C-alpha positions in Angstrom: 9.5 22.4 -0.1 11.6 20.4 2.3 11.9 21.0 6.0 15.0 19.7 7.8 15.5 20.4 11.5 19.0 20.2 12.9 20.5 20.9 16.2 22.4 24.1 15.4 23.4 26.7 12.7 26.6 25.0 11.7 25.0 21.7 11.1 22.2 23.4 9.1 24.7 25.3 7.1 26.7 22.2 6.3 23.6 20.2 5.4 22.4 23.0 3.0 25.8 23.3 1.4 26.0 19.6 0.8 22.5 19.5 -0.6 23.4 22.3 -3.1 26.7 20.7 -4.0 25.1 17.3 -4.6 22.3 18.9 -6.7 24.8 20.7 -8.9 27.0 17.7 -9.3 24.1 15.3 -10.1 22.8 17.8 -12.7 26.1 17.5 -14.6 26.3 21.1 -15.8 28.3 21.9 -18.9 28.8 24.5 -21.6 25.3 23.9 -23.0 23.6 23.0 -19.8 23.8 25.5 -16.9 22.5 24.8 -13.4 20.4 27.8 -12.2 20.4 28.6 -8.5 18.2 31.1 -6.7 20.1 32.6 -3.7 19.2 34.7 -0.6 21.2 37.2 1.2 21.5 38.2 4.9 23.0 36.3 7.8 21.2 33.0 7.4 23.0 31.7 4.3 26.5 32.9 5.3 27.6 29.6 6.8 26.3 27.7 3.8 28.2 30.1 1.5 31.4 29.5 3.5 31.0 25.7 3.1 30.4 26.0 -0.6 33.5 28.1 -0.9 35.4 25.4 1.0 34.0 22.7 -1.4 35.1 24.8 -4.3 38.6 25.4 -3.0 39.0 21.7 -2.2 38.2 20.9 -5.9 34.9 19.2 -5.1 32.6 21.8 -6.7 32.7 24.2 -9.7 30.4 27.1 -10.4 31.8 27.5 -13.9 28.4 26.3 -15.4 26.1 27.8 -12.8 23.9 30.8 -13.1 22.6 32.5 -10.0 19.7 34.9 -9.4 19.5 36.7 -6.1 16.0 37.4 -4.7 16.5 40.9 -3.5 18.4 44.2 -3.4 17.9 47.5 -1.6 16.3 50.3 -3.6 18.5 53.4 -3.7 21.6 52.0 -2.1 24.6 52.1 -4.4 25.8 48.7 -5.5 29.3 49.4 -4.1 27.9 50.3 -0.6 29.1 47.8 1.9 25.5 47.0 3.0 24.1 46.4 -0.5 23.3 42.9 -1.3 25.5 43.2 -4.4 28.5 43.9 -2.2 27.4 41.2 0.3 27.3 38.5 -2.4 30.6 39.5 -4.0 32.5 39.8 -0.8 31.0 36.7 0.9 30.6 34.3 -2.0 31.1 35.1 -5.7 34.7 36.4 -5.5 35.8 33.2 -3.8 34.4 30.8 -6.4 34.9 30.3 -10.2 31.5 31.7 -11.3 31.5 33.9 -14.4 30.5 37.4 -13.3 28.0 37.5 -16.2 26.2 34.5 -14.6 25.7 36.1 -11.2 22.5 38.1 -11.5 21.5 40.7 -8.8 18.7 43.2 -9.2 19.7 46.8 -9.8 18.2 48.8 -6.9 19.1 52.0 -8.7 17.4 51.3 -12.0 15.5 54.3 -13.3 12.5 52.1 -13.8 12.2 49.5 -11.1 9.3 47.7 -12.7 11.3 47.4 -16.0 14.3 46.1 -14.0 12.1 43.4 -12.3 10.5 42.5 -15.7 14.0 42.1 -17.3 15.2 40.0 -14.3 12.2 37.7 -14.7 12.9 37.4 -18.5 16.6 36.4 -17.7 15.3 33.7 -15.4 13.0 32.4 -18.1 15.8 32.5 -20.7 17.9 30.5 -18.3 15.2 27.8 -18.2 13.9 28.7 -14.8 15.4 28.1 -11.4 16.6 24.5 -10.7 17.1 25.1 -7.0 16.0 28.0 -4.9 17.6 28.4 -1.5 15.5 30.4 1.0 16.7 32.1 4.1 15.1 33.0 7.4 
């Protein structure tokens, strides 16, 4: 774990986005080598996501060979509900970058068997080779 203390939210968001961007670029992802990123939701990462979108739109970063796994989802809230983490991630990040929708993994909070859903999610992470970088929120 790395602790970086900065003066304000905007500086922290930019630092985090640059760190993520550099890690992806240095990894040199490709068709047979995906970078796997663990992502949070909520208000903390929003500024970071906006900067990552900016880097993508400027041509500095591609998510074409990135797989993501979100750490949480509400149980019982429909995925298209505006407060679901599925909606949050698509509206605030995924729809603005070039990620393949099949590579953006979010738990199904409406699965008939939640334990089986969690087990399947863990299996997908293992099949992806684990998480290369996990971003936490506060």
